[in-house]
C-alpha positions as CSV (number, residue, x, y, z in Angstrom):
1,M,-62.4,-73.2,-14.4
2,S,-62.2,-71.2,-17.6
3,S,-60.0,-68.2,-17.8
4,T,-63.1,-66.1,-18.7
5,V,-64.9,-67.1,-15.5
6,R,-61.7,-66.4,-13.5
7,K,-61.3,-63.0,-15.0
8,L,-65.0,-62.2,-14.4
9,R,-64.8,-63.1,-10.8
10,T,-61.6,-61.2,-10.3
11,C,-63.2,-58.1,-11.8
12,L,-66.2,-58.5,-9.6
13,A,-63.9,-58.8,-6.5
14,V,-62.0,-55.6,-7.6
15,L,-65.3,-53.8,-8.1
16,A,-66.5,-54.9,-4.6
17,V,-63.3,-53.6,-3.1
18,G,-63.8,-50.3,-4.7
19,L,-67.4,-50.0,-3.6
20,A,-66.5,-51.0,0.0
21,A,-63.7,-48.4,0.0
22,L,-66.1,-45.6,-1.2
23,T,-68.9,-46.5,1.2
24,G,-66.8,-47.6,4.2
25,C,-69.6,-50.1,4.9
26,S,-69.9,-53.7,5.8
27,T,-73.0,-55.9,5.4
28,T,-74.3,-59.2,6.6
29,E,-75.2,-62.2,4.5
30,G,-77.0,-65.1,6.1
31,G,-75.6,-64.1,9.5
32,T,-72.1,-63.5,8.3
33,T,-70.2,-60.3,7.6
34,T,-69.0,-58.9,4.3
35,T,-65.6,-57.4,5.0
36,A,-64.1,-54.2,3.6
37,D,-62.5,-56.0,0.7
38,G,-65.9,-57.3,-0.5
39,L,-65.6,-60.9,0.7
40,T,-68.0,-62.7,2.9
41,K,-66.3,-63.8,6.2
42,V,-66.8,-67.5,6.9
43,R,-65.6,-69.6,9.9
44,L,-65.0,-73.3,9.4
45,Q,-64.5,-75.4,12.6
46,L,-62.3,-78.4,12.3
47,Q,-62.6,-81.4,14.6
48,W,-58.8,-81.6,15.1
49,F,-55.6,-79.7,14.6
50,K,-54.6,-78.6,11.1
51,Q,-53.2,-81.7,9.3
52,G,-53.5,-83.7,6.1
53,Q,-57.0,-84.8,7.2
54,F,-58.2,-81.3,6.3
55,A,-55.8,-80.6,3.4
56,G,-58.6,-79.8,1.0
57,Y,-59.8,-76.9,3.0
58,L,-56.3,-75.6,3.5
59,A,-55.7,-75.9,-0.2
60,A,-58.9,-74.0,-1.0
61,V,-57.5,-71.1,1.0
62,D,-54.0,-71.3,-0.4
63,Q,-55.1,-71.6,-4.0
64,G,-57.7,-68.9,-3.8
65,F,-60.7,-71.1,-4.5
66,Y,-62.7,-69.6,-1.6
67,R,-61.8,-66.1,-2.7
68,E,-63.0,-66.9,-6.2
69,Q,-66.4,-67.7,-4.6
70,G,-66.3,-64.3,-2.8
71,L,-65.4,-65.9,0.6
72,D,-62.7,-65.1,3.2
73,V,-62.6,-68.4,5.2
74,D,-61.1,-68.6,8.6
75,I,-60.2,-72.2,9.5
76,L,-60.6,-72.8,13.2
77,E,-58.5,-75.7,14.7
78,G,-60.1,-78.3,16.9
79,G,-58.7,-80.2,19.9
80,T,-59.6,-82.6,22.6
81,D,-61.9,-80.1,24.3
82,I,-63.6,-78.8,21.2
83,V,-66.8,-80.3,19.8
84,P,-67.2,-78.9,16.3
85,Q,-70.9,-79.5,15.9
86,T,-71.5,-77.7,19.2
87,V,-69.5,-74.8,18.0
88,L,-71.6,-74.7,14.9
89,A,-74.9,-75.0,16.7
90,Q,-74.0,-72.2,19.1
91,G,-73.3,-69.9,16.2
92,Q,-69.6,-69.6,16.7
93,A,-68.9,-71.1,13.3
94,D,-70.7,-71.1,9.9
95,F,-69.7,-74.7,9.0
96,A,-68.1,-77.6,10.8
97,V,-66.3,-80.8,9.9
98,A,-67.4,-83.8,12.1
99,W,-67.9,-87.5,12.0
100,V,-71.5,-88.5,11.2
101,P,-72.3,-90.6,14.3
102,K,-70.9,-88.1,16.7
103,A,-72.7,-85.2,15.0
104,L,-76.0,-87.2,14.9
105,A,-75.7,-87.8,18.7
106,S,-75.3,-84.0,19.2
107,R,-78.3,-83.5,16.9
108,E,-80.4,-85.9,18.9
109,A,-79.4,-83.9,22.0
110,G,-80.7,-80.7,20.4
111,A,-78.0,-79.3,18.2
112,G,-79.5,-77.7,15.1
113,I,-77.1,-79.0,12.5
114,T,-77.6,-80.6,9.0
115,E,-75.0,-82.5,7.0
116,V,-74.6,-80.9,3.6
117,A,-71.6,-82.8,2.2
118,Q,-70.0,-86.2,2.9
119,I,-66.3,-85.8,2.1
120,F,-65.0,-89.2,3.3
121,Q,-66.8,-92.0,1.4
122,R,-65.1,-94.7,3.4
123,S,-63.9,-95.2,7.0
124,G,-60.3,-94.8,7.9
125,T,-60.5,-96.7,11.2
126,K,-58.5,-99.9,11.7
127,Q,-57.6,-102.3,14.5
128,V,-53.8,-103.0,14.3
129,A,-51.9,-106.0,15.8
130,F,-48.4,-107.4,15.4
131,A,-48.2,-110.0,12.7
132,D,-47.2,-112.8,15.2
133,A,-50.3,-112.1,17.4
134,G,-52.6,-114.2,15.2
135,I,-55.2,-111.5,14.9
136,D,-56.5,-111.5,11.3
137,G,-60.1,-110.7,12.0
138,P,-62.6,-109.6,14.7
139,A,-63.2,-113.2,15.9
140,D,-59.4,-113.4,16.7
141,L,-59.8,-110.7,19.3
142,R,-61.3,-113.2,21.8
143,G,-59.3,-113.1,25.0
144,K,-57.1,-110.3,23.8
145,T,-56.3,-106.9,25.2
146,V,-58.1,-104.5,22.9
147,G,-57.6,-100.8,22.9
148,N,-60.0,-98.1,21.8
149,W,-60.1,-94.3,22.3
150,G,-63.7,-94.0,23.4
151,Y,-65.5,-90.7,22.9
152,G,-67.7,-92.2,20.2
153,N,-64.7,-93.6,18.2
154,E,-65.4,-97.2,19.4
155,F,-68.6,-98.2,17.8
156,E,-67.2,-99.8,14.6
157,L,-65.0,-102.0,16.8
158,F,-67.9,-103.0,18.9
159,A,-70.1,-103.6,15.9
160,G,-67.4,-105.7,14.3
161,M,-66.9,-107.9,17.4
162,T,-70.7,-108.3,17.8
163,K,-71.0,-109.4,14.2
164,A,-68.2,-111.9,14.7
165,G,-70.1,-113.5,17.7
166,L,-68.2,-111.9,20.5
167,D,-69.6,-110.2,23.6
168,P,-67.5,-107.1,23.8
169,A,-68.2,-106.8,27.5
170,A,-67.1,-110.4,28.3
171,D,-64.9,-111.9,25.6
172,V,-62.1,-109.3,25.3
173,R,-60.2,-107.2,27.8
174,L,-60.9,-103.6,26.9
175,V,-58.3,-100.9,27.5
176,Q,-58.8,-97.1,27.3
177,Q,-56.2,-96.1,24.7
178,Q,-54.5,-92.8,24.4
179,F,-54.4,-91.0,21.1
180,D,-51.0,-92.6,20.2
181,M,-49.5,-96.1,19.7
182,N,-47.2,-96.1,22.7
183,A,-49.1,-98.7,24.8
184,F,-49.4,-100.9,21.7
185,L,-45.6,-100.7,21.0
186,A,-44.9,-101.5,24.6
187,G,-47.0,-104.7,24.4
188,D,-49.7,-103.5,26.8
189,I,-52.3,-103.7,24.0
190,A,-52.6,-106.6,21.6
191,A,-54.9,-104.8,19.1
192,A,-54.9,-101.1,19.0
193,Q,-57.2,-98.6,17.3
194,A,-55.6,-96.5,14.5
195,M,-56.6,-94.2,11.7
196,S,-55.1,-95.3,8.4
197,Y,-53.9,-91.8,7.8
198,N,-52.4,-91.1,11.2
199,E,-51.6,-93.6,14.0
200,Y,-50.9,-96.4,11.5
201,A,-48.3,-94.2,9.9
202,Q,-46.8,-93.5,13.3
203,L,-46.0,-97.2,13.5
204,L,-44.3,-97.2,10.2
205,E,-42.2,-94.2,11.2
206,T,-40.9,-96.0,14.3
207,R,-37.7,-98.0,14.4
208,N,-38.1,-101.7,15.2
209,P,-35.7,-102.4,18.1
210,A,-35.2,-106.0,16.9
211,T,-33.9,-105.0,13.4
212,G,-32.8,-101.4,13.8
213,Q,-34.9,-100.6,10.8
214,L,-38.3,-98.9,10.5
215,Y,-41.3,-101.1,10.9
216,T,-43.0,-102.2,7.7
217,A,-46.5,-103.2,6.8
218,A,-45.4,-106.8,7.0
219,D,-44.8,-106.5,10.7
220,F,-48.5,-105.9,11.3
221,T,-52.0,-107.2,10.5
222,T,-55.0,-104.8,10.3
223,I,-58.7,-105.2,10.6
224,D,-60.4,-102.8,8.1
225,W,-64.0,-102.1,9.2
226,N,-65.0,-101.3,5.6
227,E,-64.2,-105.0,4.7
228,Q,-66.1,-106.2,7.7
229,G,-69.3,-104.4,6.7
230,V,-69.5,-102.2,9.8
231,A,-67.9,-99.0,8.6
232,M,-69.5,-95.7,9.7
233,L,-69.3,-92.4,7.9
234,Q,-66.7,-90.0,9.1
235,D,-65.6,-86.6,8.0
236,A,-68.6,-84.6,6.7
237,V,-69.4,-80.9,6.4
238,W,-72.3,-79.7,8.6
239,A,-74.3,-76.5,8.3
240,N,-76.7,-74.7,10.7
241,T,-80.2,-76.1,10.2
242,E,-82.1,-72.9,11.1
243,R,-79.9,-70.7,8.9
244,L,-80.5,-73.1,6.0
245,G,-84.0,-71.6,5.9
246,D,-82.4,-68.3,4.7
247,S,-81.8,-68.0,1.0
248,A,-78.5,-66.0,1.5
249,Y,-77.1,-68.8,3.7
250,Q,-78.2,-71.4,1.2
251,D,-76.2,-69.6,-1.5
252,L,-73.3,-69.2,0.9
253,T,-73.4,-73.0,1.5
254,V,-73.3,-73.8,-2.2
255,R,-70.3,-71.4,-2.7
256,F,-68.5,-72.7,0.3
257,L,-69.0,-76.3,-0.8
258,A,-67.9,-75.6,-4.4
259,A,-64.6,-74.1,-3.2
260,S,-64.0,-76.8,-0.6
261,L,-64.6,-79.6,-3.1
262,R,-62.3,-77.9,-5.5
263,G,-59.7,-77.9,-2.8
264,W,-60.0,-81.7,-2.3
265,I,-59.9,-82.2,-6.0
266,F,-56.6,-80.2,-6.1
267,C,-55.2,-82.4,-3.4
268,R,-56.2,-85.5,-5.3
269,D,-54.1,-84.3,-8.2
270,N,-51.3,-82.5,-6.3
271,V,-50.4,-84.5,-3.2
272,D,-46.9,-83.0,-2.9
273,R,-48.2,-79.4,-3.2
274,C,-50.9,-80.1,-0.6
275,R,-48.2,-81.6,1.7
276,D,-46.4,-78.3,1.6
277,I,-49.5,-76.3,2.1
278,T,-50.4,-78.3,5.2
279,V,-46.9,-78.0,6.7
280,A,-47.0,-74.3,6.0
281,A,-50.3,-74.0,7.7
282,G,-48.7,-74.8,11.0
283,S,-49.1,-78.6,11.4
284,T,-46.8,-80.0,14.1
285,L,-46.4,-83.3,12.1
286,G,-43.6,-83.7,9.6
287,A,-43.6,-83.5,5.9
288,S,-43.5,-87.2,5.1
289,H,-46.3,-87.9,7.6
290,Q,-48.4,-85.2,6.0
291,Q,-47.8,-86.6,2.6
292,W,-48.8,-90.1,3.8
293,Q,-51.9,-88.6,5.5
294,I,-53.1,-86.8,2.4
295,N,-52.5,-89.9,0.2
296,E,-54.5,-92.1,2.6
297,V,-57.3,-89.5,3.0
298,N,-57.5,-89.4,-0.8
299,K,-58.1,-93.2,-0.7
300,L,-61.1,-92.6,1.6
301,I,-62.5,-90.0,-0.9
302,W,-61.7,-91.3,-4.3
303,P,-63.2,-92.5,-6.4
304,S,-66.6,-90.9,-5.7
305,P,-68.9,-92.3,-8.3
306,D,-71.8,-89.9,-7.5
307,G,-69.5,-86.9,-7.1
308,I,-67.4,-85.9,-4.1
309,G,-69.5,-84.8,-1.2
310,M,-72.7,-86.7,-2.1
311,V,-74.2,-88.6,0.8
312,D,-74.7,-92.2,-0.2
313,E,-78.0,-93.5,1.2
314,N,-76.8,-97.0,1.9
315,A,-73.7,-95.8,3.8
316,W,-75.9,-93.4,5.7
317,N,-78.4,-96.1,6.6
318,Q,-75.6,-98.5,7.7
319,T,-74.1,-95.8,9.9
320,V,-77.5,-95.0,11.5
321,T,-78.3,-98.7,12.1
322,I,-75.0,-99.3,13.9
323,A,-75.5,-96.1,15.8
324,R,-78.9,-97.3,17.0
325,Q,-78.2,-101.0,17.7
326,T,-74.5,-101.4,18.7
327,R,-73.8,-100.9,22.4
328,N,-70.4,-99.9,23.9
329,Q,-68.8,-101.1,27.1
330,E,-71.2,-99.0,29.1
331,G,-74.2,-100.5,27.3
332,A,-75.0,-97.2,25.5
333,T,-75.8,-96.7,21.9
334,V,-74.9,-93.6,19.8
335,L,-78.6,-92.9,19.0
336,T,-81.8,-93.8,20.6
337,R,-84.1,-93.0,17.6
338,E,-84.0,-92.5,13.9
339,P,-82.7,-89.1,12.7
340,D,-85.4,-86.9,11.1
341,A,-85.5,-85.8,7.5
342,D,-83.4,-82.7,8.1
343,A,-80.4,-84.7,9.3
344,Y,-78.8,-84.5,5.9
345,T,-79.5,-83.1,2.4
346,N,-77.7,-83.5,-0.9
347,A,-79.4,-80.3,-2.3
348,Y,-76.5,-77.9,-1.8
349,V,-73.7,-80.3,-2.7
350,T,-75.6,-81.2,-5.9
351,R,-75.7,-77.5,-6.9
352,A,-72.0,-77.2,-6.1
353,L,-71.1,-80.2,-8.2
354,D,-73.2,-78.9,-11.1
355,Q,-71.2,-75.7,-11.0
356,L,-67.8,-77.6,-11.0
357,K,-68.9,-80.0,-13.7
358,G,-70.0,-77.0,-15.8
359,E,-66.4,-75.7,-15.5
360,G,-65.0,-79.0,-16.7
361,V,-63.8,-80.2,-13.3
362,D,-63.5,-84.0,-12.7
363,V,-65.7,-84.5,-9.6
364,T,-65.7,-88.3,-9.5
365,G,-62.0,-89.3,-9.8
366,T,-62.9,-92.4,-11.7
367,D,-59.2,-93.0,-12.7
368,Y,-57.8,-92.0,-9.3
369,A,-54.7,-93.9,-8.2
370,P,-52.7,-93.3,-5.0
371,V,-49.1,-92.2,-5.1
372,R,-46.2,-94.0,-3.4
373,V,-45.2,-92.4,-0.1
374,V,-41.9,-93.1,1.7
375,L,-42.1,-92.4,5.4
376,A,-39.1,-91.0,7.3
377,E,-38.4,-91.8,10.9
378,G,-40.6,-89.7,13.1
379,G,-42.6,-88.6,10.1
380,R,-40.0,-85.9,9.2
C-alpha cells in the first residue's frame, strides 16, 4: 500500500473519531455497529482455537490491516462444540471460516451462507503410517486398522479407498480416532488421519523410544489426498447469504476480504513474525509448532495462480462430486443434491484482489518457496 493511501486512511479514521466524539452516536452498517472510534465492528468465527491455521486473520489484526479498512475485527475461537457456519447463519458472527463440504451440508440443511473466498487451495489432510507398515497408498489399507475423526472429516479417506477398489465398510477395520496421535503411536491404529500442519507435526515433535531421538519424516509414510485426486476444499470464508443482498454488507465483505488476504500475504512473507503473533494471541501450542503450522498452511495457499481467495471451479466441482457420491461407514453422503448458484461467488474476492493489485501487492505468490522449520520436542 502506498504511503499516500495509508496517510489518507489514517486521516479519515482520525476524522471519524472526532465526529463520533462530538456526536456521541453509533450507527449500523449492514447489520453491524460502527463504534465510537469510527470503526465498523466485525465478528469472525473460527472453526478451531487460535493457531497457525488462522494466522492470516490474526496478522491482519496485529498489523492494522483491518483498521486501515475501517474495521474493528473480533476473532471468535471455535471448539469441538462450535459449528462456525451455524454461528454465522444465526447472526452471531458476520463472517466464518469453515471447510467447504461441512458448510455445504449445513447450507443444504437450511443455513443461509455463501462462500466468498477460498483461502486454502489444497487439502491438508493425510493418512499417516509407520514406514515399516507397508502402507504407501490407499490400496495398502486393505485389512489394516484405519483411524479417522469422523464429523465430516472422513470423506477424502473414504473416496480414496473407494477409488482404489476397496469397500470401506468391509475391507478395512475402521477406528474412531481422537484428535491426537496417541492411539497411532501406541500401535492401536495402523494408518491415522492427520493434518499436515498439526497432527503430523505432533509426530515429529515426539521422541522415538527406540532411538531416543525425535521421529523424522523417514520414520513414516503418508497418503496425500491431493496426489490421489480426491482432495476436498477446506478453509474458506463464508458470508451471510441474505445480508449479501444489502449494498453496505457487500462493501463490508470486500473490505474484510482485502484486509484478510493482506494478512495471509504478510504471513507468506513473514513466517517468523506471524509465529510470534499467533503465540501472543494466546495459542496453547508452542512456538516451533506454530512456525511449522504457518509454513505448512502457506503450502496449501501458495502459489494461487488466480489470486488468493479465488474459488477454482474444478476444485469446487470435485469437492461437490465427492460430497454427493462418497458414502461413509454409516452409508451417508455429505450432500444429497447439487448446491444452488448462491453457494459461492467470486464477486467480492475479485474486488478485494483488484484493490490489492492496484496497491502493488503480490496476490499470486508465483515465486513462493517454503522456509525450513526445525521442530522442538513437544513443539516448544
